[in-house]
N, C-alpha and C positions, 0 to 999 in steps of 0.2 A: 415898480413891480418886481424889478431887479433886487431892490433892496428888501423888500417884505420877503421875497423868496429865500434871500440870504439869511435873514434873521431867523425864518422858521427852520431853516437846514440847521443852523448853528444851535438854536433851541432843542432841534431833536438830536444832535450830537450831544449836547450838555447831558440831556435827560437819559441817554443810552450809556452813560458812563456808570461802570459797575459800582456797586455800593462800597466796594473796599477801597476804591480810588481815593475817597476822601479821608478815611481813617482806617488802614487795614486791621483785620484782627491780628491779635497777638498770639504767635505760635510757639510752642516748645517742641523742637526737633530733638529726640532723644537718638542716643548712639544706636547704629545699626548694631545688631546681634546676630551671632552664627548659631544655627542648628545644625550640627554635623551627623548624619546617620550614615556615613560613607564607611566607617570602620578603619580609615586610614589614619595614619599617625598626624598628630597636631602638627600644624605647619606654621612656624612663628610669623611667616609673611601675612598670612590671612589678618593676624591681628592689625597690622599696618593697613591693610586693606579696608578693613572695618573703619578704622580712624580716618582715612583719607576720603573714602566714599562719604562717610558722615560730614565731614567739612566741607566737601563740596556741594553736599545737599542742602546744608545751612546757608553757605554762601549763594547758591543759586536762588535758593526761595527768596533770601532777604534781597537779592538784587533785583529780582522780579516787581517788587513793591507790592506784591499781591499780599503779603504777610509780614508782620513786623516779629522777626525772630527773637525770642527773649532767651537770656541766658540761664542755663540751669546748673545747679552745683554739681561738681564732679564727685563721683563719676556719673555721667547722665544716663546710666544703664544699671540694672540690678536685675539681670535675668526676666526682663518683662513678659516675655512669652509664658512664664511661669505664674506671674502675679498680674491678673487682669486689671486691678484697679491701682497698683503702683504708679503707672504714668501717669493716671487722672490726679491721684494724690500730688505727686511731683510737680505736676503742671499748675495745679491749683496753688501750691505753695509759691511758685514763680509767677504767678499772676498770669498766667496764660488763657486765652480764650479757646484756643485748640490745641491738641496733643498729637503730634506725628511720630510713630514707632514704626520701626522696620527690623526685618529679619531676612537674613539670607539663609535658606536651606540647602545645605551641601549633601546632595545624595551620592555624588561621587565626584572625582575630578575632573569629569566631563559635564555632568549634568548639575545644575545650579537653580535655585528661583529665589528672586528678591520679591519681598511683600512688603507694602507700605500701608498703613492703617492711619486714617485721619478720624479722630475723634474730639467730641466737644466736651468742654469743660464746663463745669463740674459734672454735668448729667453722664457723661461716658458715651452719649449716643454717637454711633457710627455714621461719620459723614462720608465715608469713601474707604474703598479696600481695592488696592491695585496690586497686580503681580505682573512680573517679567520672567519668563524662564531665558535662561542664557547657557551657553556651552563655554566650557573652558574655565579653569579657576587662575584667571590672569588679572593684572591690574586694569588691564584695558576691558576685558569682558564686564568685569564688575561696573566700571565706570561709564560703560556703554548702557547697561540694564538702568543704571541711576538716573542717567541724562533722558533716557527713552521715556522711563516713568514719570519724570517731572514735565517733561515737554508734552506728551501725548495723555498724561492722567491727571497728576497733581495740579499742575499750572494750566491745562488746558482750558479753552473757553468752551461753553456748553455745547457750541456746535461741533467742537473738535473731539469732544468726549462722547460721540454718540455710540460709539463701539463699545461692547461689554468688556470687562475684564481689568 
């Protein structure tokens, strides 16, 4: 009896494995872009923040095993917020199944919002749009927003992702 129960339990666990566990979809993670409506002078450290947070997004997504992050030709951005299909075209060329684009909207030094959009390739269908408002234009605040989005939205299991946004 114990053996049969154990076998059924193991079979149930195997069936509960997510589909991506065996063969994760390939994902093109594009460089984060900045949309600055603050009217403040450009700050060179913001370019460094964009690169640093983009690299961390790629590393954490890859390390999750949920997606296989594919390489993109440099530069991996081209003002994607102004060209809706450019990301899909580049992701298709890189052989990706999905594309992740991100935008940081800087309203002021205090008020910022990070948005990540996951789209299917080649259809362009949106699989998810997630945002995080954050305060303070610092390395730490940008990293915390990106980590929160990954943990609670992009890489969240369906039960964790019950809240909208």
